[in-house]
C-alpha positions in Angstrom: -120.0 3.2 144.7 -118.4 6.5 144.0 -116.7 6.6 147.4 -115.6 3.0 146.8 -114.1 4.0 143.5 -112.1 6.8 145.2 -110.8 4.4 147.8 -109.7 2.0 145.0 -107.8 4.7 143.1 -106.2 5.9 146.3 -105.2 2.3 147.1 -103.7 1.8 143.7 -101.6 5.0 144.1 -100.3 4.0 147.5 -99.6 0.4 146.2 -97.6 1.8 143.3 -95.5 3.9 145.6 -94.9 1.1 148.1 -94.1 -1.3 145.3 -91.4 1.0 144.0 -89.8 1.4 147.4 -90.0 -2.4 148.1 -88.3 -3.1 144.7 -85.3 -1.2 146.0 -85.1 -3.3 149.2 -85.3 -6.5 147.1 -82.6 -5.4 144.7 -80.2 -4.5 147.6 -80.9 -7.8 149.4 -80.6 -9.8 146.1 -77.0 -8.7 145.3 -75.5 -8.3 148.7 -77.9 -9.9 151.2 -78.0 -6.5 153.1 -80.9 -4.4 154.4 -80.4 -0.8 153.6 -82.5 1.0 156.2 -81.6 4.5 154.9 -83.6 3.7 151.8 -86.7 5.7 152.9 -84.6 8.7 153.8 -82.8 8.5 150.4 -86.3 8.7 148.9 -87.0 11.8 151.0 -83.7 13.5 150.0 -84.5 12.8 146.4 -87.9 14.5 146.8 -86.3 17.5 148.3 -83.7 17.6 145.5 -86.6 17.6 143.0 -88.4 20.3 144.9 -85.2 22.5 145.0 -84.9 22.0 141.2 -88.4 23.3 140.8 -87.6 26.4 142.9 -84.4 27.0 140.9 -86.1 26.7 137.6 -88.9 29.0 138.7 -86.3 31.5 139.9 -84.6 31.7 136.5 -87.9 32.1 134.7 -88.7 28.6 133.5 -92.4 28.3 134.1 -93.4 25.6 131.6 -94.9 22.8 133.8 -93.7 20.0 131.5 -90.1 21.2 131.4 -90.2 21.7 135.2 -91.5 18.1 135.7 -88.8 16.7 133.5 -86.2 18.7 135.4 -87.5 17.6 138.8 -87.5 13.9 137.8 -84.1 14.0 136.1 -82.4 15.7 139.1 -84.2 13.7 141.7 -83.6 10.3 140.1 -80.1 11.1 138.9 -78.8 12.6 142.1 -80.2 9.7 144.2 -78.8 7.2 141.8 -75.4 8.8 142.4 -76.0 8.9 146.2 -77.0 5.2 146.2 -73.8 4.3 144.4 -71.8 6.3 146.9 -73.5 4.6 149.8 -72.7 1.2 148.3 -69.1 2.1 147.6 -68.1 3.7 150.8 -70.5 2.3 153.4 -71.9 -1.1 152.3 -69.1 -2.8 150.4 -66.4 -2.1 153.1 -68.7 -3.9 155.5 -69.3 -6.9 153.2 -67.3 -9.3 155.4 -68.6 -7.8 158.7 -71.6 -9.2 160.5 -74.9 -8.2 158.8 -75.9 -6.3 162.0 -73.1 -3.8 161.3 -74.4 -2.9 157.9 -78.0 -2.6 159.2 -76.8 -0.3 162.0 -74.7 1.9 159.7 -77.5 2.4 157.2 -79.9 3.1 160.0 -77.7 5.8 161.3 -77.1 7.2 157.8 -80.9 7.5 157.5 -81.0 9.6 160.7 -78.1 11.8 159.4 -79.9 12.4 156.1 -83.2 13.2 157.9 -81.7 15.5 160.4 -79.6 17.2 157.8 -82.7 18.2 155.8 -84.4 19.3 159.0 -81.5 21.4 160.2 -79.8 22.7 157.1 -82.6 23.0 154.4 -84.2 26.4 154.6 -87.2 26.1 157.0 -86.6 22.3 156.7 -88.5 21.4 159.9 -91.8 22.5 158.3 -93.8 20.8 155.6 -93.3 22.2 152.0 -96.0 22.6 149.4 -94.9 20.5 146.4 -96.0 22.0 143.1 -98.8 20.6 140.9 -97.0 20.0 137.7 -99.5 17.6 136.1 -102.9 18.4 134.4 -105.6 19.1 136.9 -108.6 18.0 134.8 -110.9 15.4 136.2 -113.7 13.2 134.9 -116.9 12.5 136.9 -119.1 9.5 136.7 -121.9 10.0 139.2 -120.2 10.5 142.5 -116.9 9.1 141.3 -114.3 11.6 140.2 -111.1 10.4 138.4 -108.2 13.0 138.4 -106.0 13.2 135.3 -102.9 13.5 137.5 -103.8 10.2 139.2 -104.0 8.4 135.9 -100.7 9.9 134.7 -98.9 8.9 138.0 -100.3 5.4 137.9 -99.2 5.0 134.2 -95.8 6.4 135.1 -95.3 4.1 138.1 -96.4 1.1 136.0 -93.9 2.0 133.2 -91.1 2.3 135.8 -92.0 -1.2 137.2 -92.1 -2.7 133.7 -88.8 -1.0 132.8 -87.1 -2.5 135.9 -88.5 -5.9 135.1 -87.3 -5.7 131.5 -83.9 -4.5 132.7 -83.5 -7.4 135.2 -84.9 -10.1 132.9 -84.1 -9.1 129.4 -80.7 -7.3 129.3 -77.1 -8.2 129.8 -76.9 -6.0 132.9 -79.9 -7.7 134.4 -78.3 -11.1 133.6 -75.2 -10.0 135.5 -77.3 -8.7 138.4 -79.1 -12.1 138.6 -75.8 -14.0 138.3 -74.3 -12.0 141.2 -77.5 -12.6 143.3 -77.4 -16.3 142.5 -73.7 -17.0 143.2 -71.2 -14.2 143.7 -68.0 -16.3 143.4 -69.1 -18.0 140.2 -70.2 -14.7 138.7 -66.7 -13.3 139.4 -65.1 -16.4 137.8 -67.2 -15.7 134.7 -65.7 -12.2 134.4 -68.5 -10.2 135.9 -67.3 -7.0 137.6 -68.8 -7.6 141.0 -68.2 -4.1 142.4 -69.6 -2.4 139.4 -72.8 -4.5 139.5 -73.3 -3.7 143.1 -72.9 0.1 142.5 -75.3 0.0 139.5 -77.8 -2.0 141.5 -77.8 0.4 144.4 -78.0 3.3 141.9 -81.0 1.7 140.3 -82.8 1.0 143.6 -82.2 4.5 144.9 -83.3 6.2 141.6 -86.5 4.2 141.7 -87.1 5.3 145.3 -86.6 8.9 144.3 -89.2 8.5 141.5 -91.6 7.2 144.2 -90.9 10.2 146.4 -91.7 12.6 143.5 -94.9 10.6 142.9 -95.8 11.1 146.5 -95.2 14.8 146.3 -97.1 15.2 143.1 -100.1 13.3 144.5 -100.3 14.8 148.0 -98.8 18.2 147.1 -96.8 18.2 150.4 -93.4 16.9 151.5 -91.6 16.9 154.8 -88.3 15.8 156.2 -89.9 12.7 157.9 -91.8 11.4 154.9 -89.2 8.7 154.2 -89.4 7.1 157.6 -92.9 5.6 157.2 -92.5 5.0 153.5 -89.3 3.1 154.2 -90.8 0.9 156.9 -93.9 0.2 154.7 -91.7 -0.6 151.7 -89.5 -2.9 153.8 -92.6 -4.6 155.2 -94.0 -5.0 151.7 -90.7 -6.6 150.5 -90.7 -9.0 153.5 -94.3 -10.1 153.2 -94.0 -10.5 149.4 -90.8 -12.4 149.6 -87.5 -10.6 150.1 -85.3 -11.1 147.1 -88.2 -11.5 144.7 -89.2 -8.5 142.6 -92.7 -9.8 141.9 -93.1 -10.5 145.6 -92.1 -6.9 146.3 -94.7 -5.6 143.9 -97.4 -7.9 145.3 -96.4 -6.9 148.9 -96.7 -3.2 148.1 -100.2 -3.5 146.6 -101.2 -5.9 149.4 -100.2 -3.4 152.1 -102.0 -0.5 150.3 -105.1 -2.7 150.0 -105.0 -3.5 153.7 -104.7 0.3 154.5 -107.6 1.0 152.2 -109.7 -1.8 153.7 -108.9 -0.5 157.2 -110.0 3.0 156.2 -113.3 1.7 154.8 -114.2 -0.9 157.3 -112.9 0.2 160.7 -114.2 2.8 163.0 -112.0 5.9 163.4 -110.6 4.8 160.1 -107.8 7.3 159.6 -106.3 6.5 163.0 -106.4 2.7 162.8 -105.7 1.8 159.1 -101.9 1.6 159.6 -102.4 -0.5 162.8 -104.7 -2.8 160.9 -102.4 -3.2 157.9 -99.3 -3.9 160.1 -101.2 -6.4 162.2 -102.3 -8.4 159.2 -98.8 -8.2 157.7 -97.4 -9.6 161.0 -99.9 -12.5 160.8 -99.0 -13.2 157.2 -95.3 -13.3 158.1 -95.9 -15.6 161.0 -97.9 -17.9 158.6 -95.4 -17.7 155.8 -92.0 -16.6 157.1 -90.4 -16.7 153.6 -93.1 -14.4 152.1 -95.9 -15.0 149.7 -93.5 -15.5 146.8 -90.4 -17.0 148.3 -87.1 -16.3 146.6 -85.9 -19.2 144.5 -82.8 -20.8 145.9 -80.6 -23.7 144.8 -78.2 -25.9 146.7 -74.8 -26.7 145.3 -73.6 -30.3 145.7 
């Protein structure tokens, strides 16, 4: 039972990270019907920005863990929100009238550029980096089950971000504008909504949330590398698809579903660590074949 509890906690952590990444894909697709395949690499760059912030704060003598954590999060999330808006302004919006494949290809190449830039130009960027432990290290034991304080804090933090995004989308004027653009761009423009600004803010929001997920990953595993965004991006995209691309609740469901499948594969399959991803992707493929629109299909309406 203790081992099962550890697997459950680990699955919840993974699910939270995947859900945060998947929400970004859903936001991008919702407002512009585009797939931004550089999303995972933006997450990676945000994590390295946070790591660099930690190194800088340490170098100038700031050694309070809480202040360091706040600085890491502010710089990582803020810088990637700006990067996301820049990508939308100069790469995605100019291709709005082009075939969707063009946007997909451009963002895919951008991801490669970001990844290789970190590998080549970041000091010793080709090797993994030890991400600092900035959260309390206490733990509570119940028999053979051990619950770490940092896991609880990260889960609560991820949950608060998801709740915050949900409130922003469904309870604010900005969220109303985002939903209006996602529903009908032309009508939204006629109602006075600044389409370009909404797109920039949406891409900033999705990229900032991805950076938060990257910092979560670094704090949980205490290691980052230039290729970490590749797998997280693919899994986040898969989670968004299987949950229902364009639906935030579907993205969250897809993220936790994928993590649950990985955890189940690790527990139930022989040579677990080697086959858990294969098992999870195989099940996701089967689900997509069964429900091509995802588990929670995006609501659509037909104008007559």
